[in-house]
KEBAPA-54070 format. One record per residue (C-alpha): residue in one letter; z, x, y. Coordinates in pm, whole numbers, plus 50000, padded with zeros to 5 digits. Layout:
<nodes>
NODE	type	up	east	north
NODE	A	Z	X	Y
...
</nodes>
This chain:
<nodes>
NODE	type	up	east	north
NODE	M	17257	57189	14856
NODE	I	17465	57128	14544
NODE	C	17825	57007	14562
NODE	V	18070	57021	14275
NODE	I	18392	56823	14257
NODE	A	18608	56924	13962
NODE	D	18932	56731	13910
NODE	L	19179	56903	13680
NODE	R	19513	56816	13532
NODE	I	19729	57109	13425
NODE	R	20033	57124	13200
NODE	A	20373	57075	13364
NODE	G	20531	57408	13448
NODE	S	20209	57608	13428
NODE	Q	20127	57615	13800
NODE	D	20232	57974	13867
NODE	E	20030	58115	13576
NODE	F	19733	57892	13656
NODE	F	19719	57998	14023
NODE	E	19770	58364	13935
NODE	A	19469	58347	13704
NODE	A	19268	58162	13970
NODE	R	19311	58420	14248
NODE	A	19069	58682	14115
NODE	M	18813	58420	14013
NODE	L	18823	58254	14355
NODE	A	18766	58584	14537
NODE	A	18481	58689	14308
NODE	T	18314	58348	14326
NODE	R	18325	58334	14705
NODE	A	18133	58664	14711
NODE	E	17853	58533	14487
NODE	P	17502	58483	14626
NODE	G	17446	58117	14707
NODE	C	17813	58023	14733
NODE	I	17878	57832	15054
NODE	R	18228	57704	14976
NODE	Y	18464	57738	14683
NODE	D	18813	57596	14732
NODE	L	19098	57496	14503
NODE	E	19317	57215	14633
NODE	Q	19647	57085	14497
NODE	S	19754	56724	14542
NODE	I	20062	56681	14760
NODE	E	20154	56373	14558
NODE	D	20104	56517	14208
NODE	S	20135	56895	14174
NODE	E	19964	56890	13835
NODE	H	19645	56740	13982
NODE	L	19408	57003	14122
NODE	T	19057	56977	14263
NODE	F	18787	57239	14301
NODE	V	18552	57163	14591
NODE	E	18236	57370	14577
NODE	E	17912	57396	14774
NODE	W	17615	57596	14650
NODE	E	17279	57666	14812
NODE	T	17084	57582	14493
NODE	R	17131	57460	14138
NODE	E	17014	57805	14025
NODE	A	17300	57972	14217
NODE	L	17546	57735	14050
NODE	E	17396	57809	13708
NODE	A	17425	58184	13771
NODE	H	17790	58129	13868
NODE	F	17860	57965	13531
NODE	N	17739	58281	13356
NODE	T	17937	58546	13547
NODE	P	18197	58765	13376
NODE	H	18471	58640	13609
NODE	M	18401	58282	13501
NODE	A	18426	58384	13135
NODE	D	18761	58548	13214
NODE	W	18867	58236	13406
NODE	R	18781	58000	13121
NODE	A	18988	58210	12881
NODE	A	19285	58238	13120
NODE	S	19289	57876	13239
NODE	G	19219	57706	12907
NODE	P	19578	57698	12780
NODE	H	19692	57530	13102
NODE	L	19434	57251	13118
NODE	V	19517	56900	13002
NODE	D	19209	56721	13136
NODE	R	18902	56790	13347
NODE	N	18633	56580	13514
NODE	V	18343	56763	13679
NODE	K	18076	56602	13897
NODE	I	17768	56782	14029
NODE	L	17617	56617	14335
NODE	H	17264	56693	14451
NODE	V	17279	56648	14827
NODE	G	16969	56545	15019
NODE	D	16975	56434	15378
NODE	V	17315	56413	15539
NODE	E	17369	56229	15863
NODE	V	17650	56363	16078
NODE	L	17838	56104	16282
</nodes>
């Protein structure tokens, strides 16, 4: 399993436009083969700090996701609203459940 944690900072006042652009991308991504989870979270302490939390079956599924038309549309629509971004891809092995 592959996990992606993407922390974003958006421009002040751009939340409505950012989330409007995200809706179609979120729905299309969740329907992709290999997508286990794809969520967008907003900090309750800082409304300009957002986090994507993703889980993918394989690295290949994640790579295919990067190359979809809806992701190209998303990059174009979200770009003007982004101030900063930090993306981490985690390759998960064994996980012990407590």
